[in-house]
OpenMM code with the backbone's topology and positions (N, CA, C; nanometers):
from openmm import Vec3, app, unit

residues = "MET GLU GLY VAL LEU ALA ALA PHE ALA GLN PHE ASP ASN ASP VAL ARG SER ASP ARG THR ARG ALA GLY MET LYS ALA ALA LEU GLU LEU GLY ARG TRP VAL PHE LEU ALA PRO ILE GLY TYR LEU ASN ALA PRO ARG SER MET SER ARG SER LEU VAL HIS ASP PRO GLU ARG ALA ALA LEU ALA GLN ARG ALA LEU ARG GLY ALA ALA ARG ARG LEU ARG LEU ARG ARG ALA ALA ARG THR TRP PRO".split()
positions = [
    Vec3(-16.6111, -0.5743, -2.2477),
    Vec3(-16.4932, -0.6303, -2.1843),
    Vec3(-16.5285, -0.6883, -2.0462),
    Vec3(-16.6110, -0.6148, -1.9699),
    Vec3(-16.6482, -0.6629, -1.8373),
    Vec3(-16.7279, -0.7916, -1.8459),
    Vec3(-16.8091, -0.8046, -1.9485),
    Vec3(-16.8880, -0.9256, -1.9678),
    Vec3(-16.7997, -1.0472, -1.9894),
    Vec3(-16.6923, -1.0301, -2.0636),
    Vec3(-16.5987, -1.1403, -2.0884),
    Vec3(-16.5292, -1.1798, -1.9590),
    Vec3(-16.4872, -1.0823, -1.8818),
    Vec3(-16.4208, -1.1110, -1.7547),
    Vec3(-16.5170, -1.1787, -1.6570),
    Vec3(-16.6420, -1.1336, -1.6543),
    Vec3(-16.7418, -1.1950, -1.5651),
    Vec3(-16.7702, -1.3380, -1.6084),
    Vec3(-16.7781, -1.3617, -1.7378),
    Vec3(-16.8024, -1.4971, -1.7883),
    Vec3(-16.6854, -1.5885, -1.7545),
    Vec3(-16.5636, -1.5385, -1.7674),
    Vec3(-16.4468, -1.6190, -1.7334),
    Vec3(-16.4427, -1.6498, -1.5837),
    Vec3(-16.4766, -1.5523, -1.5013),
    Vec3(-16.4792, -1.5740, -1.3563),
    Vec3(-16.5848, -1.6779, -1.3199),
    Vec3(-16.6996, -1.6721, -1.3833),
    Vec3(-16.8047, -1.7708, -1.3572),
    Vec3(-16.7602, -1.9101, -1.4002),
    Vec3(-16.6965, -1.9194, -1.5151),
    Vec3(-16.6457, -2.0478, -1.5628),
    Vec3(-16.5424, -2.1040, -1.4654),
    Vec3(-16.4531, -2.0193, -1.4169),
    Vec3(-16.3510, -2.0623, -1.3215),
    Vec3(-16.4150, -2.1125, -1.1926),
    Vec3(-16.5164, -2.0424, -1.1430),
    Vec3(-16.5875, -2.0867, -1.0231),
    Vec3(-16.6564, -2.2210, -1.0454),
    Vec3(-16.7150, -2.2408, -1.1618),
    Vec3(-16.7811, -2.3675, -1.1923),
    Vec3(-16.6814, -2.4829, -1.1969),
    Vec3(-16.5660, -2.4596, -1.2548),
    Vec3(-16.4625, -2.5632, -1.2618),
    Vec3(-16.4141, -2.5984, -1.1213),
    Vec3(-16.3900, -2.4982, -1.0384),
    Vec3(-16.3456, -2.5243, -0.9005),
    Vec3(-16.4515, -2.6013, -0.8223),
    Vec3(-16.5768, -2.5670, -0.8427),
    Vec3(-16.6861, -2.6348, -0.7754),
    Vec3(-16.6915, -2.7817, -0.8167),
    Vec3(-16.6790, -2.8076, -0.9452),
    Vec3(-16.6808, -2.9460, -0.9936),
    Vec3(-16.5640, -3.0266, -0.9370),
    Vec3(-16.4461, -2.9669, -0.9335),
    Vec3(-16.3290, -3.0371, -0.8803),
    Vec3(-16.3431, -3.0638, -0.7306),
    Vec3(-16.3993, -2.9677, -0.6578),
    Vec3(-16.4192, -2.9856, -0.5138),
    Vec3(-16.5169, -3.0989, -0.4875),
    Vec3(-16.6278, -3.1001, -0.5589),
    Vec3(-16.7264, -3.2085, -0.5423),
    Vec3(-16.6664, -3.3440, -0.5768),
    Vec3(-16.5893, -3.3500, -0.6842),
    Vec3(-16.5274, -3.4765, -0.7241),
    Vec3(-16.4281, -3.5236, -0.6180),
    Vec3(-16.3514, -3.4314, -0.5619),
    Vec3(-16.2557, -3.4673, -0.4569),
    Vec3(-16.3245, -3.5161, -0.3312),
    Vec3(-16.4339, -3.4503, -0.2922),
    Vec3(-16.5077, -3.4931, -0.1731),
    Vec3(-16.5719, -3.6293, -0.1951),
    Vec3(-16.6236, -3.6527, -0.3155),
    Vec3(-16.6847, -3.7816, -0.3461),
    Vec3(-16.5794, -3.8925, -0.3422),
    Vec3(-16.4623, -3.8656, -0.3969),
    Vec3(-16.3545, -3.9654, -0.3947),
    Vec3(-16.3111, -3.9947, -0.2512),
    Vec3(-16.3032, -3.8922, -0.1678),
    Vec3(-16.2644, -3.9124, -0.0277),
    Vec3(-16.3697, -3.9944, 0.0454),
    Vec3(-16.4966, -3.9677, 0.0192),
    Vec3(-16.6041, -4.0460, 0.0811),
    Vec3(-16.5970, -4.1923, 0.0392),
    Vec3(-16.5675, -4.2175, -0.0876),
    Vec3(-16.5564, -4.3542, -0.1354),
    Vec3(-16.4392, -4.4276, -0.0711),
    Vec3(-16.3373, -4.3529, -0.0295),
    Vec3(-16.2227, -4.4121, 0.0404),
    Vec3(-16.2490, -4.4294, 0.1897),
    Vec3(-16.3636, -4.3820, 0.2363),
    Vec3(-16.4001, -4.3990, 0.3759),
    Vec3(-16.3635, -4.2831, 0.4666),
    Vec3(-16.3202, -4.1716, 0.4104),
    Vec3(-16.2883, -4.0544, 0.4915),
    Vec3(-16.4129, -3.9734, 0.5184),
    Vec3(-16.4184, -3.9079, 0.6341),
    Vec3(-16.5283, -3.8188, 0.6705),
    Vec3(-16.4881, -3.6791, 0.6269),
    Vec3(-16.5617, -3.6191, 0.5345),
    Vec3(-16.5215, -3.4899, 0.4783),
    Vec3(-16.6054, -3.3738, 0.5301),
    Vec3(-16.6971, -3.4022, 0.6219),
    Vec3(-16.7860, -3.2987, 0.6737),
    Vec3(-16.7433, -3.2589, 0.8142),
    Vec3(-16.8111, -3.1611, 0.8718),
    Vec3(-16.7879, -3.1214, 1.0092),
    Vec3(-16.8275, -3.2377, 1.0994),
    Vec3(-16.7441, -3.2694, 1.1955),
    Vec3(-16.7691, -3.3836, 1.2830),
    Vec3(-16.8948, -3.3610, 1.3664),
    Vec3(-16.9758, -3.4671, 1.3867),
    Vec3(-17.0941, -3.4529, 1.4716),
    Vec3(-17.0539, -3.4338, 1.6180),
    Vec3(-17.1492, -3.3906, 1.6989),
    Vec3(-17.1209, -3.3677, 1.8404),
    Vec3(-17.0764, -3.4991, 1.9042),
    Vec3(-16.9697, -3.4928, 1.9806),
    Vec3(-16.9142, -3.6115, 2.0441),
    Vec3(-16.7930, -3.6650, 1.9704),
    Vec3(-16.7622, -3.6074, 1.8544),
    Vec3(-16.6474, -3.6488, 1.7749),
    Vec3(-16.5665, -3.5259, 1.7357),
    Vec3(-16.4436, -3.5494, 1.6950),
    Vec3(-16.3564, -3.4437, 1.6445),
    Vec3(-16.3053, -3.4856, 1.5076),
    Vec3(-16.2853, -3.3891, 1.4196),
    Vec3(-16.2197, -3.4183, 1.2931),
    Vec3(-16.0720, -3.4430, 1.3218),
    Vec3(-16.0215, -3.5553, 1.2748),
    Vec3(-15.8816, -3.5902, 1.2988),
    Vec3(-15.7919, -3.5176, 1.1994),
    Vec3(-15.6675, -3.4947, 1.2377),
    Vec3(-15.5729, -3.4349, 1.1425),
    Vec3(-15.5518, -3.5282, 1.0227),
    Vec3(-15.5097, -3.4733, 0.9128),
    Vec3(-15.4898, -3.5529, 0.7915),
    Vec3(-15.3846, -3.6617, 0.8083),
    Vec3(-15.2932, -3.6437, 0.9015),
    Vec3(-15.1865, -3.7423, 0.9188),
    Vec3(-15.2381, -3.8737, 0.9780),
    Vec3(-15.3559, -3.8698, 1.0426),
    Vec3(-15.4113, -3.9916, 1.1011),
    Vec3(-15.4880, -4.0694, 0.9946),
    Vec3(-15.4926, -4.2006, 1.0121),
    Vec3(-15.5625, -4.2832, 0.9138),
    Vec3(-15.7141, -4.2713, 0.9291),
    Vec3(-15.7612, -4.2506, 1.0515),
    Vec3(-15.9048, -4.2348, 1.0746),
    Vec3(-15.9410, -4.0887, 1.0609),
    Vec3(-16.0627, -4.0624, 1.0159),
    Vec3(-16.1007, -3.9236, 0.9940),
    Vec3(-16.1836, -3.8654, 1.1080),
    Vec3(-16.2386, -3.9517, 1.1973),
    Vec3(-16.3125, -3.9055, 1.3142),
    Vec3(-16.2539, -3.9712, 1.4386),
    Vec3(-16.2421, -3.8949, 1.5446),
    Vec3(-16.1989, -3.9495, 1.6735),
    Vec3(-16.2984, -3.9042, 1.7795),
    Vec3(-16.3112, -3.9838, 1.8832),
    Vec3(-16.4032, -3.9494, 1.9919),
    Vec3(-16.3518, -3.8285, 2.0685),
    Vec3(-16.4441, -3.7426, 2.1062),
    Vec3(-16.4145, -3.6280, 2.1908),
    Vec3(-16.4633, -3.6645, 2.3304),
    Vec3(-16.3735, -3.7015, 2.4227),
    Vec3(-16.4184, -3.7512, 2.5531),
    Vec3(-16.5008, -3.6499, 2.6320),
    Vec3(-16.4728, -3.5223, 2.6156),
    Vec3(-16.5455, -3.4202, 2.6913),
    Vec3(-16.6892, -3.4047, 2.6408),
    Vec3(-16.7056, -3.3892, 2.5115),
    Vec3(-16.8390, -3.3650, 2.4558),
    Vec3(-16.9173, -3.4932, 2.4311),
    Vec3(-16.8498, -3.6065, 2.4201),
    Vec3(-16.9204, -3.7326, 2.3958),
    Vec3(-17.0118, -3.7659, 2.5134),
    Vec3(-16.9645, -3.7436, 2.6336),
    Vec3(-17.0465, -3.7717, 2.7520),
    Vec3(-17.1698, -3.6816, 2.7541),
    Vec3(-17.1540, -3.5567, 2.7164),
    Vec3(-17.2681, -3.4647, 2.7128),
    Vec3(-17.3690, -3.5057, 2.6061),
    Vec3(-17.3191, -3.5459, 2.4905),
    Vec3(-17.4097, -3.5882, 2.3831),
    Vec3(-17.4838, -3.7149, 2.4227),
    Vec3(-17.4143, -3.8074, 2.4853),
    Vec3(-17.4775, -3.9324, 2.5282),
    Vec3(-17.5858, -3.9047, 2.6321),
    Vec3(-17.5572, -3.8158, 2.7241),
    Vec3(-17.6547, -3.7805, 2.8273),
    Vec3(-17.7780, -3.7143, 2.7650),
    Vec3(-17.7559, -3.6266, 2.6680),
    Vec3(-17.8673, -3.5590, 2.6013),
    Vec3(-17.9530, -3.6580, 2.5225),
    Vec3(-17.8894, -3.7512, 2.4540),
    Vec3(-17.9653, -3.8501, 2.3776),
    Vec3(-18.0459, -3.9425, 2.4689),
    Vec3(-17.9880, -3.9798, 2.5820),
    Vec3(-18.0619, -4.0632, 2.6767),
    Vec3(-18.1832, -3.9877, 2.7321),
    Vec3(-18.1660, -3.8599, 2.7609),
    Vec3(-18.2782, -3.7785, 2.8098),
    Vec3(-18.3870, -3.7644, 2.7046),
    Vec3(-18.3461, -3.7459, 2.5793),
    Vec3(-18.4440, -3.7337, 2.4713),
    Vec3(-18.5196, -3.8651, 2.4525),
    Vec3(-18.4491, -3.9770, 2.4616),
    Vec3(-18.5149, -4.1075, 2.4482),
    Vec3(-18.6131, -4.1297, 2.5626),
    Vec3(-18.5757, -4.0875, 2.6823),
    Vec3(-18.6652, -4.1030, 2.7980),
    Vec3(-18.7921, -4.0206, 2.7790),
    Vec3(-18.7763, -3.8952, 2.7325),
    Vec3(-18.8935, -3.8101, 2.7086),
    Vec3(-18.9823, -3.8690, 2.5995),
    Vec3(-18.9216, -3.9260, 2.4968),
    Vec3(-19.0003, -3.9869, 2.3904),
    Vec3(-19.0784, -4.1069, 2.4424),
    Vec3(-19.0161, -4.1892, 2.5257),
    Vec3(-19.0863, -4.3039, 2.5845),
    Vec3(-19.2010, -4.2576, 2.6719),
    Vec3(-19.1813, -4.1521, 2.7508),
    Vec3(-19.2868, -4.0998, 2.8361),
    Vec3(-19.4017, -4.0443, 2.7530),
    Vec3(-19.3700, -3.9763, 2.6444),
    Vec3(-19.4722, -3.9198, 2.5583),
    Vec3(-19.5538, -4.0310, 2.4918),
    Vec3(-19.4871, -4.1360, 2.4468),
    Vec3(-19.5586, -4.2485, 2.3855),
    Vec3(-19.6455, -4.3195, 2.4879),
    Vec3(-19.5945, -4.3349, 2.6105),
    Vec3(-19.6714, -4.4007, 2.7149),
    Vec3(-19.7949, -4.3173, 2.7504),
    Vec3(-19.7816, -4.1865, 2.7497),
    Vec3(-19.8946, -4.0986, 2.7816),
    Vec3(-20.0041, -4.1087, 2.6755),
    Vec3(-19.9657, -4.1306, 2.5495),
    Vec3(-20.0643, -4.1430, 2.4426),
    Vec3(-20.1447, -4.2722, 2.4534),
    Vec3(-20.0821, -4.3767, 2.5048),
    Vec3(-20.1515, -4.5066, 2.5138),
    Vec3(-20.2261, -4.5225, 2.6458),
    Vec3(-20.2106, -4.4256, 2.7369),
    Vec3(-20.2776, -4.4335, 2.8674),
    Vec3(-20.4289, -4.4184, 2.8467),
    Vec3(-20.5079, -4.5029, 2.9128),
    Vec3(-20.6544, -4.4975, 2.8924),
    Vec3(-20.7187, -4.3707, 2.9379),
] * unit.nanometer
topology = app.Topology()
chain = topology.addChain("A")
for resn in residues:
    res = topology.addResidue(resn, chain)
    for name in ("N", "CA", "C"):
        topology.addAtom(name, app.Element.getBySymbol(name[0]), res)
């Protein structure tokens, strides 16, 4: 009896997983962002037409970090080409 219940539970989980993936794929095809927003952005509420909005507080920090990383990369490349 437990085997039947476990098999049914597994089947139910598989069906839910398939439906979730199909729904996320359909949302992506419609242009919605279905993942956690990257740093510098916020996930918008469902009522808004856009799915990502800028986060003014964290966007400046992310931009500053990326500029610093780019500067370090340029310095590292310049050091490699130095005679």
